[in-house]
C-alpha positions as CSV (number, residue, x, y, z in Angstrom):
1,M,22.2,12.0,27.8
2,S,19.8,12.5,30.7
3,A,17.6,9.7,32.0
4,N,14.5,11.5,30.7
5,T,15.9,12.0,27.2
6,K,14.6,9.6,24.7
7,P,17.2,8.2,22.3
8,K,16.8,9.4,18.7
9,R,15.1,7.1,16.4
10,P,17.3,5.9,13.5
11,P,16.5,7.8,10.3
12,L,14.5,5.8,7.7
13,T,16.5,6.1,4.5
14,H,15.3,3.2,2.2
15,F,12.5,0.7,1.7
16,L,11.9,-2.6,0.0
17,C,9.0,-2.7,-2.4
18,L,7.3,-4.2,-5.4
19,P,6.8,-1.5,-8.1
20,L,3.4,-1.4,-9.6
21,V,3.9,0.9,-12.7
22,N,4.8,-0.8,-16.0
23,D,3.5,-0.9,-19.6
24,V,0.5,-2.9,-18.7
25,S,-0.6,-1.0,-15.6
26,L,0.2,2.6,-16.5
27,P,-2.8,3.3,-18.8
28,Q,-5.1,1.6,-16.4
29,L,-3.9,3.5,-13.3
30,E,-4.0,6.8,-15.2
31,S,-7.7,6.1,-16.1
32,S,-8.6,4.9,-12.6
33,L,-7.0,7.9,-10.9
34,A,-8.9,10.2,-13.3
35,T,-12.1,8.5,-12.3
36,F,-11.3,8.8,-8.7
37,K,-10.5,12.5,-8.8
38,A,-13.7,13.2,-10.7
39,S,-15.8,11.3,-8.1
40,I,-14.5,13.2,-5.0
41,P,-17.3,15.0,-3.3
42,Q,-17.1,18.5,-1.9
43,A,-16.0,18.9,1.7
44,P,-18.8,19.8,4.2
45,A,-19.1,23.4,5.4
46,R,-17.0,24.2,8.4
47,S,-19.1,24.1,11.6
48,D,-17.2,26.9,13.2
49,L,-18.3,29.5,10.6
50,T,-21.3,31.8,10.9
51,E,-24.1,31.6,8.4
52,Q,-22.8,34.6,6.5
53,Q,-19.3,33.2,6.4
54,R,-20.6,29.9,5.0
55,R,-22.4,31.7,2.3
56,Y,-19.1,33.1,0.9
57,Q,-17.0,30.1,1.6
58,Q,-15.4,28.7,-1.6
59,P,-16.3,25.0,-2.2
60,R,-13.3,22.7,-1.8
61,P,-12.9,19.0,-2.5
62,L,-13.0,16.6,0.4
63,I,-9.6,15.3,-0.6
64,P,-7.3,18.1,-1.8
65,D,-5.4,17.6,-5.1
66,D,-2.0,17.6,-3.3
67,A,-3.0,14.5,-1.3
68,I,-3.5,12.3,-4.3
69,R,-0.3,10.5,-5.1
70,P,1.3,10.7,-8.6
71,V,0.9,7.5,-10.6
72,G,4.7,7.0,-10.8
73,T,4.9,6.5,-7.0
74,L,2.6,3.5,-6.7
75,H,4.2,0.5,-5.1
76,L,3.7,-2.2,-2.4
77,T,6.0,-1.6,0.6
78,L,7.5,-4.7,2.2
79,G,9.4,-2.8,4.9
80,V,11.5,0.2,5.8
81,M,15.2,0.4,6.5
82,S,17.8,2.7,8.1
83,L,20.9,2.6,6.0
84,P,22.5,6.0,6.8
85,T,26.1,5.3,5.7
86,P,27.6,4.1,2.4
87,E,29.0,1.0,4.2
88,R,25.6,0.1,5.6
89,L,23.9,0.6,2.3
90,N,26.5,-1.6,0.5
91,E,26.0,-4.4,3.1
92,A,22.2,-4.3,2.4
93,L,22.7,-4.3,-1.3
94,E,25.1,-7.3,-1.2
95,F,22.6,-9.2,1.0
96,F,19.8,-8.4,-1.4
97,Q,21.8,-9.7,-4.4
98,S,22.6,-12.9,-2.5
99,L,19.0,-13.9,-2.0
100,D,17.6,-16.9,-3.9
101,L,14.3,-15.3,-5.0
102,P,13.3,-18.2,-7.4
103,S,13.3,-20.6,-4.5
104,L,11.2,-18.2,-2.3
105,L,8.7,-17.9,-5.2
106,R,8.5,-21.7,-5.5
107,A,8.0,-22.1,-1.8
108,A,5.3,-19.4,-1.8
109,G,3.5,-21.5,-4.4
110,E,3.6,-24.5,-2.0
111,I,2.2,-22.4,0.8
112,A,-0.6,-21.3,-1.5
113,A,-1.4,-24.8,-2.5
114,Q,-1.6,-25.8,1.2
115,K,-4.5,-23.3,1.6
116,K,-6.5,-25.4,-0.8
117,L,-5.7,-28.8,0.8
118,P,-6.1,-30.1,4.3
119,E,-2.5,-31.0,4.3
120,A,0.4,-30.5,2.0
121,T,4.2,-31.0,1.9
122,T,6.9,-28.9,0.4
123,T,9.3,-30.2,-2.3
124,N,11.8,-31.2,0.4
125,G,9.1,-33.2,2.3
126,T,8.3,-30.7,5.0
127,T,4.7,-31.1,6.1
128,I,2.8,-27.7,6.3
129,D,-0.2,-27.4,8.6
130,S,-2.1,-24.4,9.9
131,A,0.1,-24.2,13.0
132,T,3.3,-23.8,10.9
133,N,4.9,-20.4,10.6
134,T,4.7,-19.5,6.9
135,A,7.8,-17.5,6.7
136,E,9.9,-20.2,8.5
137,V,8.6,-22.9,6.1
138,L,9.4,-20.7,3.1
139,I,12.9,-20.0,4.3
140,K,13.7,-23.6,5.1
141,S,12.2,-24.8,1.9
142,S,14.2,-22.2,-0.1
143,I,17.5,-23.2,1.5
144,D,16.9,-27.0,0.9
145,E,15.7,-26.4,-2.6
146,H,18.7,-24.2,-3.4
147,S,21.0,-27.0,-2.4
148,Q,19.1,-29.3,-4.7
149,G,19.5,-27.0,-7.7
150,G,15.8,-26.0,-7.9
151,L,12.9,-28.0,-9.3
152,T,10.0,-26.3,-11.1
153,P,9.7,-23.3,-13.5
154,L,8.4,-20.0,-12.1
155,E,5.0,-18.6,-12.8
156,S,4.9,-14.8,-12.9
157,F,2.8,-12.8,-10.5
158,A,-0.3,-11.1,-12.1
159,I,-2.4,-9.3,-9.5
160,S,-5.2,-6.8,-9.5
161,L,-5.5,-3.6,-7.4
162,E,-9.0,-3.4,-6.0
163,S,-11.3,-1.5,-3.6
164,L,-10.5,1.3,-1.2
165,H,-9.4,1.2,2.4
166,A,-8.7,4.0,5.0
167,L,-6.0,4.5,7.6
168,P,-6.0,4.9,10.5
169,R,-9.8,4.8,10.4
170,A,-12.5,5.7,7.9
171,R,-14.2,8.3,10.1
172,S,-11.0,10.4,10.4
173,A,-8.8,9.2,7.6
174,T,-5.4,10.4,6.5
175,I,-4.6,7.7,3.9
176,L,-6.6,5.9,1.3
177,H,-5.2,2.8,-0.3
178,A,-6.0,0.0,-2.7
179,A,-5.5,-3.7,-1.9
180,P,-3.6,-6.2,-4.1
181,V,-5.5,-9.3,-5.0
182,D,-3.5,-12.3,-6.1
183,P,-5.5,-15.2,-7.6
184,T,-2.6,-17.6,-6.9
185,S,-2.4,-16.6,-3.2
186,R,1.4,-16.5,-3.4
187,L,2.0,-12.8,-2.9
188,Y,1.6,-12.5,0.8
189,P,3.7,-15.6,1.7
190,F,6.4,-14.6,-0.7
191,C,6.6,-11.1,0.8
192,E,6.4,-12.4,4.4
193,A,9.4,-14.6,3.8
194,L,11.4,-11.9,2.0
195,R,10.7,-9.4,4.7
196,K,11.7,-11.9,7.4
197,K,15.0,-12.5,5.7
198,F,15.8,-8.7,5.8
199,Q,14.6,-8.4,9.4
200,E,16.7,-11.4,10.6
201,A,19.8,-9.9,8.8
202,G,19.3,-6.7,10.8
203,F,18.5,-4.4,7.8
204,M,14.7,-3.9,8.2
205,Q,12.8,-2.3,11.0
206,K,10.6,-4.8,13.0
207,E,8.9,-2.3,15.2
208,Y,7.4,1.2,15.2
209,Q,6.6,3.6,18.0
210,R,3.1,4.6,18.9
211,G,3.3,7.2,21.7
212,S,5.2,5.4,24.6
213,A,4.4,1.9,23.2
214,T,6.5,-0.1,20.9
215,K,4.6,-2.3,18.4
216,L,5.5,-4.9,15.8
217,R,5.2,-3.7,12.2
218,P,2.6,-5.9,10.4
219,L,2.8,-6.6,6.7
220,L,0.0,-4.6,5.1
221,L,0.5,-4.7,1.3
222,H,-1.2,-1.6,-0.1
223,A,-1.0,0.9,-2.9
224,T,-1.4,4.4,-1.4
225,I,-3.9,6.4,-3.5
226,A,-4.1,9.5,-1.2
227,N,-2.1,10.7,1.8
228,T,-2.8,14.0,3.5
229,I,0.8,14.4,4.8
230,Y,1.7,15.8,1.4
231,I,-0.9,18.7,1.6
232,R,0.9,22.0,1.4
233,G,0.0,24.7,3.9
234,R,-1.6,22.4,6.5
235,K,-3.1,24.2,9.5
236,R,-0.9,24.3,12.6
237,N,-1.9,23.0,16.0
238,T,-3.7,25.6,18.1
239,G,-1.9,24.6,21.3
240,G,1.7,25.5,22.1
241,H,4.0,28.2,20.9
242,G,7.3,28.6,19.2
243,K,9.5,26.0,17.5
244,G,7.6,23.1,19.2
245,R,4.6,23.7,17.0
246,R,4.2,21.3,14.1
247,P,1.7,21.3,11.2
248,S,-1.4,19.3,12.1
249,Q,-2.4,16.6,9.6
250,Y,-5.5,17.0,7.6
251,T,-8.1,14.3,8.3
252,F,-11.4,13.7,6.5
253,D,-14.5,11.5,6.8
254,A,-13.8,8.8,4.2
255,R,-16.8,6.5,5.0
256,D,-18.8,7.5,2.0
257,I,-16.0,7.3,-0.5
258,V,-14.7,4.0,0.9
259,S,-18.2,2.5,0.8
260,H,-18.6,3.8,-2.8
261,Y,-15.4,2.1,-4.0
262,K,-16.0,-1.1,-2.1
263,N,-19.3,-1.6,-3.7
264,F,-18.6,0.2,-7.0
265,Y,-20.2,-2.1,-9.6
266,L,-23.7,-3.5,-10.0
267,D,-22.6,-6.7,-11.7
268,S,-20.1,-9.5,-11.1
269,D,-18.4,-8.7,-14.5
270,R,-17.7,-5.2,-13.1
271,T,-18.8,-3.3,-16.2
272,D,-21.8,-1.4,-14.9
273,A,-20.9,1.3,-12.2
274,R,-23.5,2.2,-9.7
275,S,-22.6,5.9,-10.0
276,S,-19.8,8.1,-11.3
277,V,-19.8,10.3,-8.2
278,V,-19.7,9.6,-4.5
279,T,-23.0,10.3,-2.7
280,T,-22.6,11.6,0.8
281,R,-24.9,11.3,3.8
282,D,-25.4,15.1,3.8
283,E,-26.8,14.8,0.2
284,L,-29.0,11.8,1.1
285,G,-30.4,13.4,4.3
286,S,-30.0,12.1,7.8
287,G,-33.2,10.0,7.6
288,D,-32.1,7.9,4.5
289,D,-30.7,4.5,4.8
290,H,-26.9,4.6,4.3
291,T,-25.7,1.4,6.0
292,G,-22.8,1.0,3.5
293,R,-21.2,4.2,4.8
294,D,-21.4,3.0,8.4
295,S,-20.1,-0.4,7.6
296,A,-17.0,1.1,5.9
297,E,-15.7,2.0,9.4
298,S,-15.3,-1.7,10.3
299,H,-13.1,-2.3,7.2
300,S,-10.5,0.3,8.0
301,E,-7.1,-0.8,9.2
302,D,-4.4,0.8,11.3
303,E,-0.7,-0.1,11.7
304,G,-1.5,-2.9,14.1
305,A,-4.4,-4.4,12.1
306,S,-4.6,-7.6,10.3
307,A,-1.9,-8.0,7.6
308,Q,-4.4,-9.1,4.9
309,P,-7.6,-7.0,4.3
310,A,-10.8,-8.9,4.5
311,S,-12.4,-10.0,1.2
312,D,-14.6,-7.4,-0.4
313,D,-16.8,-10.0,-2.1
314,T,-19.0,-10.5,0.9
315,N,-22.7,-9.5,0.6
316,S,-22.4,-9.5,-3.2
317,S,-20.3,-6.3,-3.4
318,Y,-18.2,-5.7,-6.4
319,P,-15.3,-3.4,-5.6
320,F,-13.6,-1.0,-8.0
321,V,-10.6,-2.3,-10.0
322,W,-7.7,0.1,-10.3
323,A,-5.7,-2.2,-12.5
324,G,-6.2,-5.8,-13.6
325,N,-3.7,-8.5,-14.7
326,L,-0.9,-6.3,-13.4
327,P,2.4,-8.1,-13.7
328,I,4.8,-7.9,-10.7
329,E,8.1,-7.8,-12.5
330,S,10.7,-6.9,-9.9
331,V,11.5,-6.2,-6.3
332,C,13.5,-3.1,-5.5
333,I,15.3,-1.2,-2.8
334,C,14.4,2.5,-3.1
335,E,15.4,5.7,-1.4
336,M,12.8,7.4,0.8
337,G,11.2,10.5,-0.7
338,A,9.7,10.5,-4.2
339,K,11.5,12.9,-6.6
340,K,9.6,15.2,-9.0
341,L,10.3,14.4,-12.6
342,D,11.4,17.2,-14.9
343,A,8.7,17.8,-17.5
344,E,11.1,19.8,-19.7
345,A,13.7,17.0,-20.0
346,D,11.1,14.6,-21.3
347,E,11.3,13.5,-24.9
348,N,8.4,10.9,-24.8
349,G,6.2,12.6,-22.3
350,M,6.7,9.9,-19.7
351,N,7.8,12.3,-16.9
352,V,4.6,14.3,-17.2
353,R,2.5,11.1,-17.0
354,L,4.4,9.7,-14.0
355,G,4.8,13.0,-12.1
356,E,7.1,11.6,-9.4
357,K,9.2,8.6,-8.9
358,Y,11.3,6.9,-6.1
359,A,15.0,6.5,-6.9
360,V,15.8,2.8,-7.3
361,V,19.2,1.8,-5.8
362,A,18.9,-1.9,-6.5
363,E,16.5,-4.1,-8.4
364,R,16.0,-7.9,-8.8
365,S,13.8,-9.3,-11.6
366,L,10.9,-11.7,-10.8
367,T,10.2,-12.5,-14.4
368,P,12.4,-13.9,-17.3
369,A,12.0,-10.5,-19.1
370,T,10.9,-7.2,-17.6
371,S,9.3,-4.1,-19.1
372,S,9.4,-1.5,-16.4
373,L,9.0,2.2,-16.8
């Protein structure tokens, strides 16, 4: 290998996640995605066309149908892994099965309690303050508690999926996602500790490459609603020739649609929607006030952004709820690449409803009894 040749990145084969589709969430998510699809505005006319060409241009949605993710793929990713051989995969699966998840859940509850008090201690007497690394406290607490046989019963996760965020930025988005909201504040500390265990064991990627720079992967729990990488027939880059040319990714201005879903309801009970369709600046006219659209840009995150999205309840805004009281029933290791489900081999119609699904290679329950689809 020459000095100028970059080493190949290891192939990403698996990921650790919290599935979001079950008996409780499925009908809610189906309804919400139908609402979302119906609200998508038309894409603006291309600026490079003549007046005559624009007259005959077919209207097209701002977000193509192919970009919207099938309901069966919705999940929260904790991290990605490269497990290219059966031996490496088996090592990761054995490690996964060895983890004391109940202790991590109990410790996450202690971290959550600390947020409500000026000072708190874990069940093993460890004092937690704002300067303490959350994941380290969780891991230490889980180890000590495991040796003591455990203490308190577990309370199941029940979250909601709310609002809409854009990546890498709202002005030129490629991804739209919903944020998990956990009223017990245990979700992030639990996921941080679990992710750190996988990273320290050498199974999970800690970094990602952005150009020539190497950056740490933050924990950004999110449910992807739309991703333009899945659009078929994307335009190719205009520069370059031959095999080096790759399809360019479709980007779109998501400020209007992000603003719409971040301020969706008129009331705190979230029963009265402001509008069933997204209103764009082009429809309002350039002179009309549309500060919500511009402020949406400041809420967008990229891979290096804060791990936890800012609250959407500021300025009396009431964001869209994709699914409420959604139980988190398990944590899974899945294969990369969702598989299309066969609509023909479908006795109860579930394959048609889900569309696609990731192959689960290992699963651990987070509840006494699960009801996953």
